OpenMM code with the backbone's topology and positions (N, CA, C; nanometers):
from openmm import Vec3, app, unit

residues = "MET MET THR MET ALA HIS LEU ASP LEU ASN ASP ASP ASP ARG ARG HIS LEU GLU ARG CYS VAL ASP LEU ALA ARG ILE ALA LEU ASP ALA GLY ASP GLU PRO PHE GLY SER VAL LEU VAL SER ALA ASP GLY ARG GLU LEU PHE ALA ASP ARG ASN ARG VAL ALA GLY GLY ASP HIS THR ARG HIS PRO GLU PHE GLU ILE ALA ARG TRP ALA ALA ALA HIS LEU ALA PRO ASN GLU ARG SER GLU SER THR VAL TYR THR SER GLY GLU HIS CYS PRO MET CYS SER ALA ALA HIS ALA TRP VAL GLY LEU GLY ARG ILE VAL PHE ALA SER SER SER GLU GLN LEU THR ALA TRP GLN GLN GLU TRP GLY ILE ALA ALA GLY PRO VAL LEU PRO LEU PRO ILE ARG ALA VAL ALA PRO GLY ILE GLU VAL ALA GLY PRO ASP PRO GLU LEU SER GLU ARG VAL ARG ALA LEU GLN ALA ARG LEU HIS GLY VAL GLU PRO".split()
positions = [
    Vec3(2.2265, 0.9819, 2.1111),
    Vec3(2.1577, 0.8701, 2.0290),
    Vec3(2.1085, 0.7542, 2.1547),
    Vec3(2.0651, 0.6577, 2.1096),
    Vec3(2.0540, 0.5510, 2.1637),
    Vec3(2.1138, 0.4393, 2.0929),
    Vec3(2.2042, 0.3598, 2.2192),
    Vec3(2.2653, 0.2693, 2.1894),
    Vec3(2.1527, 0.1441, 2.2069),
    Vec3(2.2037, 0.0958, 2.0301),
    Vec3(2.1196, -0.0227, 2.0055),
    Vec3(2.2607, -0.1583, 2.0132),
    Vec3(2.3006, -0.1713, 2.0756),
    Vec3(2.4353, -0.2672, 2.0439),
    Vec3(2.3517, -0.3721, 2.1371),
    Vec3(2.4097, -0.5270, 2.1019),
    Vec3(2.3011, -0.6503, 2.1795),
    Vec3(2.2145, -0.6591, 2.1465),
    Vec3(2.1628, -0.6788, 1.9815),
    Vec3(2.0866, -0.6478, 1.9461),
    Vec3(2.0350, -0.8588, 1.9295),
    Vec3(2.1586, -0.9458, 1.9625),
    Vec3(2.1741, -1.0725, 1.9457),
    Vec3(2.0362, -1.1516, 2.0530),
    Vec3(1.8995, -1.1591, 2.0040),
    Vec3(1.8281, -1.1758, 2.0299),
    Vec3(1.7454, -1.3189, 1.9445),
    Vec3(1.7504, -1.4342, 1.9480),
    Vec3(1.6423, -1.4960, 1.8961),
    Vec3(1.4743, -1.5238, 1.9313),
    Vec3(1.4578, -1.6135, 1.8689),
    Vec3(1.3056, -1.6266, 1.8470),
    Vec3(1.2736, -1.7217, 2.0187),
    Vec3(1.3107, -1.7378, 2.0344),
    Vec3(1.3346, -1.7679, 2.2044),
    Vec3(1.2903, -1.7020, 2.2691),
    Vec3(1.3947, -1.5949, 2.2733),
    Vec3(1.4436, -1.4501, 2.3679),
    Vec3(1.2829, -1.3478, 2.3801),
    Vec3(1.2382, -1.3805, 2.2132),
    Vec3(1.1082, -1.2509, 2.1464),
    Vec3(1.0447, -1.3382, 2.2498),
    Vec3(0.9826, -1.4317, 2.2819),
    Vec3(0.8835, -1.5286, 2.2894),
    Vec3(0.8774, -1.4933, 2.4433),
    Vec3(0.9952, -1.5431, 2.4902),
    Vec3(0.9705, -1.4822, 2.6624),
    Vec3(0.9547, -1.2970, 2.6534),
    Vec3(1.0812, -1.2800, 2.6336),
    Vec3(1.0227, -1.1360, 2.6258),
    Vec3(0.9055, -1.0630, 2.5793),
    Vec3(0.8165, -1.1325, 2.4970),
    Vec3(0.6588, -1.0733, 2.5094),
    Vec3(0.5996, -1.1203, 2.6458),
    Vec3(0.5994, -1.2454, 2.6874),
    Vec3(0.5318, -1.2628, 2.7883),
    Vec3(0.5972, -1.1780, 2.9293),
    Vec3(0.7043, -1.1277, 2.9071),
    Vec3(0.7515, -0.9925, 3.0207),
    Vec3(0.7287, -0.8675, 2.9734),
    Vec3(0.6395, -0.8420, 2.8564),
    Vec3(0.6144, -0.7318, 2.7773),
    Vec3(0.4392, -0.7289, 2.8753),
    Vec3(0.3682, -0.8794, 2.8346),
    Vec3(0.2368, -0.8604, 2.8878),
    Vec3(0.2584, -0.8820, 3.0677),
    Vec3(0.3336, -0.9153, 3.0901),
    Vec3(0.3398, -0.9245, 3.3023),
    Vec3(0.3431, -0.8033, 3.3054),
    Vec3(0.4007, -0.6781, 3.2361),
    Vec3(0.3800, -0.5235, 3.2764),
    Vec3(0.2915, -0.4570, 3.2087),
    Vec3(0.2288, -0.4947, 3.1447),
    Vec3(0.0666, -0.4396, 3.0946),
    Vec3(-0.0342, -0.5254, 3.2231),
    Vec3(-0.0395, -0.6731, 3.2871),
    Vec3(-0.0952, -0.6726, 3.3895),
    Vec3(-0.0637, -0.5890, 3.4890),
    Vec3(0.0533, -0.5534, 3.5250),
    Vec3(0.1251, -0.4692, 3.6420),
    Vec3(0.0502, -0.3774, 3.6081),
    Vec3(0.0247, -0.3320, 3.5401),
    Vec3(-0.0476, -0.1918, 3.5089),
    Vec3(-0.1467, -0.1480, 3.5005),
    Vec3(-0.2710, -0.2796, 3.4281),
    Vec3(-0.4058, -0.2833, 3.4705),
    Vec3(-0.4447, -0.2889, 3.6041),
    Vec3(-0.3099, -0.2965, 3.6882),
    Vec3(-0.3310, -0.3521, 3.8488),
    Vec3(-0.3444, -0.2186, 3.9201),
    Vec3(-0.2554, -0.1318, 3.8793),
    Vec3(-0.2453, 0.0182, 3.9320),
    Vec3(-0.1131, 0.0186, 3.9866),
    Vec3(-0.0327, -0.0583, 3.8799),
    Vec3(0.0921, -0.0688, 3.9634),
    Vec3(0.1885, -0.0253, 3.8443),
    Vec3(0.3153, 0.0086, 3.8523),
    Vec3(0.4566, 0.0339, 3.7680),
    Vec3(0.4746, -0.0788, 3.6562),
    Vec3(0.4788, -0.0442, 3.4855),
    Vec3(0.4323, -0.1904, 3.3972),
    Vec3(0.6028, -0.2277, 3.3673),
    Vec3(0.6329, -0.3095, 3.4712),
    Vec3(0.7300, -0.3869, 3.4415),
    Vec3(0.6837, -0.5449, 3.4925),
    Vec3(0.7405, -0.6526, 3.4241),
    Vec3(0.7688, -0.7766, 3.4403),
    Vec3(0.8423, -0.8481, 3.4182),
    Vec3(0.9203, -0.9489, 3.4708),
    Vec3(0.9845, -1.0585, 3.4352),
    Vec3(0.9755, -1.2019, 3.4535),
    Vec3(1.0536, -1.3081, 3.4069),
    Vec3(1.0602, -1.4181, 3.3612),
    Vec3(1.2183, -1.4713, 3.4222),
    Vec3(1.2204, -1.5972, 3.4833),
    Vec3(1.3145, -1.7218, 3.5333),
    Vec3(1.2709, -1.7942, 3.3782),
    Vec3(1.4257, -1.8364, 3.3570),
    Vec3(1.3627, -1.9574, 3.2214),
    Vec3(1.5065, -2.0500, 3.2724),
    Vec3(1.4553, -2.2005, 3.2662),
    Vec3(1.5844, -2.2587, 3.3070),
    Vec3(1.6749, -2.3052, 3.1800),
    Vec3(1.7783, -2.3604, 3.1544),
    Vec3(1.8804, -2.3350, 3.0807),
    Vec3(1.8050, -2.4245, 2.9490),
    Vec3(1.6773, -2.5708, 2.9858),
    Vec3(1.5926, -2.6235, 2.8798),
    Vec3(1.4922, -2.5255, 2.8669),
    Vec3(1.4650, -2.4035, 2.8793),
    Vec3(1.3596, -2.3286, 2.8381),
    Vec3(1.2512, -2.3232, 2.9141),
    Vec3(1.2651, -2.3944, 3.0374),
    Vec3(1.1119, -2.3967, 3.0897),
    Vec3(1.0906, -2.2588, 3.1491),
    Vec3(1.0153, -2.2497, 3.1640),
    Vec3(0.9788, -2.0895, 3.2940),
    Vec3(1.0037, -2.1547, 3.3991),
    Vec3(1.0391, -2.0890, 3.5136),
    Vec3(1.0423, -2.1448, 3.6297),
    Vec3(0.9892, -2.0658, 3.7261),
    Vec3(0.9768, -1.9383, 3.7200),
    Vec3(0.8982, -1.8149, 3.8534),
    Vec3(0.8926, -1.6590, 3.7127),
    Vec3(0.7695, -1.6305, 3.7419),
    Vec3(0.7690, -1.5263, 3.6920),
    Vec3(0.6893, -1.4216, 3.7561),
    Vec3(0.7186, -1.2782, 3.7835),
    Vec3(0.6321, -1.1894, 3.8372),
    Vec3(0.6542, -1.0812, 3.7953),
    Vec3(0.5516, -0.9520, 3.8058),
    Vec3(0.5285, -0.8464, 3.7717),
    Vec3(0.5981, -0.7137, 3.8983),
    Vec3(0.6210, -0.5936, 3.8361),
    Vec3(0.5943, -0.5114, 3.9707),
    Vec3(0.4639, -0.4751, 4.0741),
    Vec3(0.5262, -0.4741, 4.1859),
    Vec3(0.4372, -0.4405, 4.3000),
    Vec3(0.4818, -0.3554, 4.4217),
    Vec3(0.4926, -0.2152, 4.3448),
    Vec3(0.5486, -0.1184, 4.4268),
    Vec3(0.4600, -0.0344, 4.4438),
    Vec3(0.3044, -0.0818, 4.4101),
    Vec3(0.2435, 0.0363, 4.4318),
    Vec3(0.2033, 0.0789, 4.5585),
    Vec3(0.2133, -0.0518, 4.6352),
    Vec3(0.1789, -0.0328, 4.7711),
    Vec3(0.3074, 0.0338, 4.8802),
    Vec3(0.3744, 0.0824, 4.8320),
    Vec3(0.4718, 0.1631, 4.9293),
    Vec3(0.6528, 0.0932, 4.8782),
    Vec3(0.6286, 0.0036, 4.8752),
    Vec3(0.7943, -0.0543, 4.9051),
    Vec3(0.8753, -0.1470, 4.7229),
    Vec3(0.9256, -0.0067, 4.7536),
    Vec3(1.0037, -0.0077, 4.6015),
    Vec3(1.1107, -0.0757, 4.5377),
    Vec3(1.1332, -0.2030, 4.6409),
    Vec3(1.2191, -0.2892, 4.6383),
    Vec3(1.1431, -0.4303, 4.6420),
    Vec3(1.0321, -0.3939, 4.5397),
    Vec3(0.9571, -0.5129, 4.4753),
    Vec3(0.9294, -0.5484, 4.3456),
    Vec3(1.0184, -0.4920, 4.2885),
    Vec3(1.0274, -0.5419, 4.1284),
    Vec3(1.0710, -0.6889, 4.0898),
    Vec3(1.0445, -0.7050, 4.0055),
    Vec3(0.9930, -0.8577, 3.9708),
    Vec3(1.1421, -0.9016, 3.9630),
    Vec3(1.2309, -0.8218, 3.9320),
    Vec3(1.3733, -0.8694, 3.9334),
    Vec3(1.4441, -0.9168, 4.0376),
    Vec3(1.4314, -0.8728, 4.1635),
    Vec3(1.4920, -0.8896, 4.2437),
    Vec3(1.3876, -0.9852, 4.3018),
    Vec3(1.3085, -1.0110, 4.3029),
    Vec3(1.1833, -1.1099, 4.3686),
    Vec3(1.2241, -1.2690, 4.2853),
    Vec3(1.2731, -1.2594, 4.1572),
    Vec3(1.3639, -1.4108, 4.0901),
    Vec3(1.4733, -1.3639, 4.1394),
    Vec3(1.5829, -1.3016, 4.2035),
    Vec3(1.6869, -1.3420, 4.2703),
    Vec3(1.6195, -1.4431, 4.4158),
    Vec3(1.5732, -1.3504, 4.4575),
    Vec3(1.5067, -1.4430, 4.5930),
    Vec3(1.4749, -1.5362, 4.5565),
    Vec3(1.4167, -1.5823, 4.4810),
    Vec3(1.3141, -1.6957, 4.4305),
    Vec3(1.4158, -1.7765, 4.3769),
    Vec3(1.5276, -1.7794, 4.3052),
    Vec3(1.6609, -1.8433, 4.2512),
    Vec3(1.7208, -1.8944, 4.3911),
    Vec3(1.7684, -1.8038, 4.4622),
    Vec3(1.8585, -1.8008, 4.5995),
    Vec3(1.7643, -1.9445, 4.6990),
    Vec3(1.6549, -1.9452, 4.6924),
    Vec3(1.5932, -2.0455, 4.7844),
    Vec3(1.5881, -2.1579, 4.7038),
    Vec3(1.5793, -2.1385, 4.6110),
    Vec3(1.4855, -2.2965, 4.5053),
    Vec3(1.5893, -2.3331, 4.3589),
    Vec3(1.7126, -2.2912, 4.4022),
    Vec3(1.7947, -2.3098, 4.2568),
    Vec3(1.9318, -2.3593, 4.3230),
    Vec3(1.9552, -2.4301, 4.2538),
    Vec3(2.1924, -2.4720, 4.3209),
    Vec3(2.2296, -2.3674, 4.2317),
    Vec3(2.3522, -2.3479, 4.2801),
    Vec3(2.4338, -2.2678, 4.2072),
    Vec3(2.4530, -2.2854, 4.0726),
    Vec3(2.4852, -2.4516, 4.0253),
    Vec3(2.5035, -2.4027, 3.8853),
    Vec3(2.3461, -2.3998, 3.7709),
    Vec3(2.2180, -2.4482, 3.8438),
    Vec3(2.0824, -2.4079, 3.8029),
    Vec3(2.0790, -2.2449, 3.8055),
    Vec3(2.1023, -2.1573, 3.8795),
    Vec3(2.1218, -2.0247, 3.8298),
    Vec3(2.2246, -1.9674, 3.7416),
    Vec3(2.3335, -1.9825, 3.7357),
    Vec3(2.4009, -1.9379, 3.6369),
    Vec3(2.3791, -2.0083, 3.5551),
    Vec3(2.3307, -2.0839, 3.4614),
    Vec3(2.2561, -2.1378, 3.3626),
    Vec3(2.1390, -2.1063, 3.3439),
    Vec3(2.0738, -2.0568, 3.4184),
    Vec3(1.9333, -2.0236, 3.3550),
    Vec3(1.9397, -1.8759, 3.3482),
    Vec3(1.8785, -1.8062, 3.2382),
    Vec3(1.8175, -1.6498, 3.2018),
    Vec3(1.7313, -1.5550, 3.2119),
    Vec3(1.7640, -1.4756, 3.3066),
    Vec3(1.6334, -1.3608, 3.3332),
    Vec3(1.5974, -1.2850, 3.2172),
    Vec3(1.4637, -1.2566, 3.1864),
    Vec3(1.4084, -1.2313, 3.0879),
    Vec3(1.2949, -1.0953, 3.1383),
    Vec3(1.3086, -0.9350, 3.0835),
    Vec3(1.2499, -0.8520, 3.1616),
    Vec3(1.1636, -0.7545, 3.0675),
    Vec3(1.1013, -0.6789, 3.0907),
    Vec3(1.0461, -0.6035, 3.0017),
    Vec3(1.1321, -0.4869, 3.0150),
    Vec3(1.2125, -0.4221, 3.1387),
    Vec3(1.2939, -0.3461, 3.1197),
    Vec3(1.4130, -0.3701, 3.2133),
    Vec3(1.5284, -0.3088, 3.1151),
    Vec3(1.6544, -0.3631, 3.1636),
    Vec3(1.6549, -0.3509, 3.3422),
    Vec3(1.7325, -0.4170, 3.3941),
    Vec3(1.6986, -0.3959, 3.5617),
    Vec3(1.7851, -0.2613, 3.6005),
    Vec3(1.6819, -0.2538, 3.7077),
    Vec3(1.7749, -0.1113, 3.7889),
    Vec3(1.9026, -0.1470, 3.8890),
    Vec3(1.9907, -0.0667, 3.9312),
    Vec3(2.0896, -0.1069, 3.9556),
    Vec3(2.1099, -0.2090, 4.1046),
    Vec3(1.9933, -0.1852, 4.2125),
    Vec3(1.9527, -0.2888, 4.2643),
    Vec3(1.8625, -0.4532, 4.2412),
    Vec3(1.8689, -0.4201, 4.1449),
    Vec3(1.8160, -0.5541, 4.0876),
    Vec3(1.9431, -0.5799, 3.9967),
    Vec3(2.0293, -0.5876, 3.9254),
    Vec3(2.1639, -0.5961, 3.8574),
    Vec3(2.2246, -0.6552, 3.9416),
    Vec3(2.2376, -0.6143, 4.1005),
    Vec3(2.3308, -0.6306, 4.1965),
    Vec3(2.2491, -0.7520, 4.2475),
    Vec3(2.1231, -0.7862, 4.2960),
    Vec3(2.0643, -0.8722, 4.3577),
    Vec3(2.0914, -1.0345, 4.2871),
    Vec3(2.0705, -0.9598, 4.1166),
    Vec3(2.0916, -1.0805, 4.0556),
    Vec3(2.2273, -1.1007, 4.0596),
    Vec3(2.3804, -1.0426, 4.0805),
    Vec3(2.5115, -1.1270, 4.0632),
    Vec3(2.5561, -1.1340, 4.1572),
    Vec3(2.4784, -1.0951, 4.2897),
    Vec3(2.5046, -1.1560, 4.4041),
    Vec3(2.4830, -1.3241, 4.4773),
    Vec3(2.3505, -1.3374, 4.3748),
    Vec3(2.2935, -1.4818, 4.3912),
    Vec3(2.3595, -1.5698, 4.3040),
    Vec3(2.4060, -1.4989, 4.1417),
    Vec3(2.4648, -1.5743, 4.0252),
    Vec3(2.3643, -1.6396, 3.8888),
    Vec3(2.2902, -1.5682, 3.9055),
    Vec3(2.2231, -1.5786, 3.7942),
    Vec3(2.2794, -1.5641, 3.6478),
    Vec3(2.2345, -1.6241, 3.5846),
    Vec3(2.3177, -1.6022, 3.4234),
    Vec3(2.2634, -1.4579, 3.3739),
    Vec3(2.2214, -1.5135, 3.2092),
    Vec3(2.2192, -1.4073, 3.1343),
    Vec3(2.0556, -1.3155, 3.1533),
    Vec3(2.0627, -1.1634, 3.0703),
    Vec3(1.9593, -1.0915, 3.0950),
    Vec3(1.9650, -1.0954, 2.9727),
    Vec3(1.7880, -1.0941, 2.9233),
    Vec3(1.7297, -1.0659, 2.8168),
    Vec3(1.6880, -0.9345, 2.8853),
    Vec3(1.6687, -0.8118, 2.7578),
    Vec3(1.5685, -0.7180, 2.8220),
    Vec3(1.5151, -0.6581, 2.6815),
    Vec3(1.3493, -0.6206, 2.6904),
    Vec3(1.3115, -0.5723, 2.5899),
    Vec3(1.3347, -0.3964, 2.5545),
    Vec3(1.3854, -0.3514, 2.6797),
    Vec3(1.4255, -0.1724, 2.6346),
    Vec3(1.4515, -0.1563, 2.7891),
    Vec3(1.5842, -0.0832, 2.7338),
    Vec3(1.6800, -0.0322, 2.7913),
    Vec3(1.6760, 0.0848, 2.8750),
    Vec3(1.7750, 0.0819, 2.9989),
    Vec3(1.7346, 0.1869, 3.0831),
    Vec3(1.7866, 0.3516, 3.0640),
    Vec3(1.8595, 0.3276, 2.8870),
    Vec3(1.8681, 0.4356, 2.8103),
    Vec3(1.7551, 0.4953, 2.7776),
    Vec3(1.6518, 0.3895, 2.7084),
    Vec3(1.5299, 0.4142, 2.6679),
    Vec3(1.4563, 0.5358, 2.7536),
    Vec3(1.4327, 0.4384, 2.9014),
    Vec3(1.3728, 0.4752, 2.9454),
    Vec3(1.3933, 0.5915, 3.0136),
    Vec3(1.5090, 0.6774, 3.0361),
    Vec3(1.5569, 0.7716, 3.0949),
    Vec3(1.5144, 0.8850, 2.9597),
    Vec3(1.5363, 0.8421, 2.8497),
    Vec3(1.5306, 0.9380, 2.7597),
    Vec3(1.3566, 0.9752, 2.7021),
    Vec3(1.3086, 0.8722, 2.7433),
    Vec3(1.1569, 0.8727, 2.7678),
    Vec3(1.1056, 0.9448, 2.8455),
    Vec3(1.1459, 0.9297, 2.9253),
    Vec3(1.1073, 1.0212, 3.0702),
    Vec3(1.1531, 1.1660, 3.0872),
    Vec3(1.2423, 1.1666, 2.9997),
    Vec3(1.2738, 1.3306, 2.9968),
    Vec3(1.2351, 1.3884, 2.8825),
    Vec3(1.1869, 1.3216, 2.7448),
    Vec3(1.0989, 1.3809, 2.6128),
    Vec3(0.9648, 1.4274, 2.7369),
    Vec3(0.8813, 1.3554, 2.8083),
    Vec3(0.7909, 1.3478, 2.8811),
    Vec3(0.7400, 1.4398, 2.9902),
    Vec3(0.9309, 1.4986, 3.0418),
    Vec3(0.9493, 1.5898, 3.1625),
    Vec3(0.9192, 1.5156, 3.2886),
    Vec3(0.9021, 1.4355, 3.2619),
    Vec3(0.9461, 1.3446, 3.4033),
    Vec3(1.0453, 1.3173, 3.5069),
    Vec3(1.0723, 1.3412, 3.6418),
    Vec3(1.1692, 1.3672, 3.7364),
    Vec3(1.2195, 1.2591, 3.6902),
    Vec3(1.3753, 1.2392, 3.7300),
    Vec3(1.4482, 1.1311, 3.7717),
    Vec3(1.3789, 1.1133, 3.9141),
    Vec3(1.4312, 0.9733, 3.8742),
    Vec3(1.4232, 0.8930, 4.0347),
    Vec3(1.5287, 0.8958, 4.1208),
    Vec3(1.4951, 0.8485, 4.2748),
    Vec3(1.6279, 0.8535, 4.3290),
    Vec3(1.7525, 0.7628, 4.3244),
    Vec3(1.7335, 0.6898, 4.2127),
    Vec3(1.8835, 0.6358, 4.2280),
    Vec3(1.9195, 0.6579, 4.0699),
    Vec3(2.0549, 0.6204, 4.0357),
    Vec3(2.1284, 0.6602, 3.8932),
    Vec3(2.0672, 0.5236, 3.8421),
    Vec3(1.9984, 0.5948, 3.7118),
    Vec3(1.9881, 0.4479, 3.5998),
    Vec3(2.0871, 0.3690, 3.5454),
    Vec3(2.2007, 0.3383, 3.5942),
    Vec3(2.3024, 0.2809, 3.5647),
    Vec3(2.2726, 0.1513, 3.4302),
    Vec3(2.3131, 0.0820, 3.3598),
    Vec3(2.2728, -0.0190, 3.3053),
    Vec3(2.4143, -0.1147, 3.3928),
    Vec3(2.3322, -0.2213, 3.3453),
    Vec3(2.3631, -0.3580, 3.4546),
    Vec3(2.5182, -0.3853, 3.4074),
    Vec3(2.5549, -0.3828, 3.3260),
    Vec3(2.6881, -0.3756, 3.2710),
    Vec3(2.8228, -0.2698, 3.3918),
    Vec3(2.7698, -0.1457, 3.4175),
    Vec3(2.7753, -0.0979, 3.5025),
    Vec3(2.8082, -0.0862, 3.6331),
    Vec3(2.6947, -0.2081, 3.7293),
    Vec3(2.7140, -0.2606, 3.7957),
    Vec3(2.7459, -0.3875, 3.8106),
    Vec3(2.6928, -0.4402, 3.7338),
    Vec3(2.7391, -0.6574, 3.7324),
    Vec3(2.7704, -0.6371, 3.5865),
    Vec3(2.9171, -0.6290, 3.6038),
    Vec3(2.9821, -0.6120, 3.4718),
    Vec3(3.0399, -0.7692, 3.3896),
    Vec3(3.0492, -0.8696, 3.4554),
    Vec3(3.0330, -0.9793, 3.4162),
    Vec3(2.9561, -1.0683, 3.3415),
    Vec3(2.8069, -1.0149, 3.3690),
    Vec3(2.7134, -1.0489, 3.3208),
    Vec3(2.6670, -1.0916, 3.1974),
    Vec3(2.6460, -1.1727, 3.0909),
    Vec3(2.5839, -1.1504, 2.9449),
    Vec3(2.4910, -1.0846, 2.9566),
    Vec3(2.4102, -1.0189, 2.8531),
    Vec3(2.2988, -0.9189, 2.8549),
    Vec3(2.3036, -0.8947, 2.7073),
    Vec3(2.1323, -0.9405, 2.6726),
    Vec3(2.1055, -0.8974, 2.5079),
    Vec3(2.0144, -0.8037, 2.5231),
    Vec3(1.9899, -0.7023, 2.4708),
    Vec3(1.8515, -0.5906, 2.4413),
    Vec3(1.9083, -0.4624, 2.3991),
    Vec3(1.8186, -0.3846, 2.3490),
    Vec3(1.6837, -0.4009, 2.3574),
    Vec3(1.6308, -0.4286, 2.2316),
    Vec3(1.5221, -0.4487, 2.2594),
    Vec3(1.4305, -0.5173, 2.1104),
    Vec3(1.3458, -0.4207, 2.0680),
    Vec3(1.4351, -0.3764, 1.9318),
    Vec3(1.3168, -0.2541, 1.8649),
    Vec3(1.1506, -0.2615, 1.8989),
    Vec3(1.1567, -0.3859, 1.8732),
    Vec3(0.9472, -0.3891, 1.8362),
    Vec3(0.9055, -0.3649, 1.9835),
    Vec3(0.9618, -0.4807, 2.0676),
    Vec3(0.8975, -0.4555, 2.2125),
    Vec3(0.9290, -0.3454, 2.2804),
    Vec3(1.0445, -0.2785, 2.2609),
    Vec3(1.0673, -0.1595, 2.3539),
    Vec3(0.9483, -0.0446, 2.3368),
    Vec3(0.8839, -0.0792, 2.1720),
    Vec3(0.7683, -0.0019, 2.1247),
    Vec3(0.6568, -0.0146, 2.2265),
    Vec3(0.6535, -0.1366, 2.2584),
    Vec3(0.4921, -0.1512, 2.3704),
    Vec3(0.5677, -0.1333, 2.4896),
    Vec3(0.6725, -0.1403, 2.5011),
    Vec3(0.7110, -0.0970, 2.6671),
    Vec3(0.6844, 0.0401, 2.6481),
    Vec3(0.7572, 0.1334, 2.5646),
    Vec3(0.7306, 0.2790, 2.5650),
    Vec3(0.5803, 0.3279, 2.5813),
    Vec3(0.4951, 0.2132, 2.5405),
    Vec3(0.3624, 0.2673, 2.4981),
    Vec3(0.2572, 0.2816, 2.6493),
    Vec3(0.3145, 0.1080, 2.7046),
    Vec3(0.2983, 0.1323, 2.8737),
    Vec3(0.3437, 0.2107, 3.0225),
    Vec3(0.4683, 0.2647, 2.9422),
    Vec3(0.5389, 0.4072, 3.0327),
    Vec3(0.4544, 0.5040, 3.0185),
    Vec3(0.4199, 0.5443, 2.8852),
    Vec3(0.3290, 0.6886, 2.8840),
    Vec3(0.2118, 0.6815, 2.9365),
    Vec3(0.1448, 0.5072, 2.9226),
    Vec3(-0.0131, 0.5633, 2.9441),
    Vec3(0.0029, 0.5552, 3.1186),
    Vec3(0.1296, 0.5049, 3.1993),
    Vec3(0.1804, 0.5564, 3.3401),
    Vec3(0.1273, 0.6406, 3.3846),
    Vec3(0.2218, 0.7583, 3.2743),
    Vec3(0.2065, 0.9081, 3.3132),
    Vec3(0.1039, 0.9274, 3.2736),
    Vec3(0.0331, 0.9553, 3.1716),
    Vec3(-0.0265, 1.0409, 3.1264),
    Vec3(-0.0653, 1.0910, 3.0008),
    Vec3(0.0711, 1.0416, 2.9185),
    Vec3(0.1259, 1.1108, 2.8295),
    Vec3(0.1208, 1.0571, 2.6542),
    Vec3(0.0791, 1.0976, 2.5890),
    Vec3(0.1101, 1.0580, 2.4126),
    Vec3(0.2274, 0.9776, 2.4028),
    Vec3(0.2301, 0.8789, 2.3576),
    Vec3(0.2947, 0.7822, 2.3346),
    Vec3(0.4265, 0.8651, 2.2002),
] * unit.nanometer
topology = app.Topology()
chain = topology.addChain("A")
for resn in residues:
    res = topology.addResidue(resn, chain)
    for name in ("N", "CA", "C"):
        topology.addAtom(name, app.Element.getBySymbol(name[0]), res)
């Protein structure tokens, strides 16, 4: 059974998550894996947004990792810790670690790693080379919120399209 704790999302959270899901669709339309993320300041301004760019073979080109790099180069430590990262899919362990090392704040995700793993198992998709640990297992001090039931269904449909299966 899926763990659906952390459903403490507000309307602003959902608006930013919708942008992330749109970025995930853009990534898929461009021939990449469907993931998108946005960095938002404490006052609600979008500071940086990106989508997955792993199709070229560099599997570290996750948008959450790019956000961590950008934030480290452009934001003061207090700005980083007060910001929120919104993402279509929960951070992988690499991105969770980068997020924690850079000192970013809250993470809000539309779909969880647990959901993605279950979908892939259902569709007979082999597991990736990295254990899909939840953010809290890698970076326990980071506040997280998600998944969102409605938006996670949109993410599921994008993942199904990626793998050529029925959602």
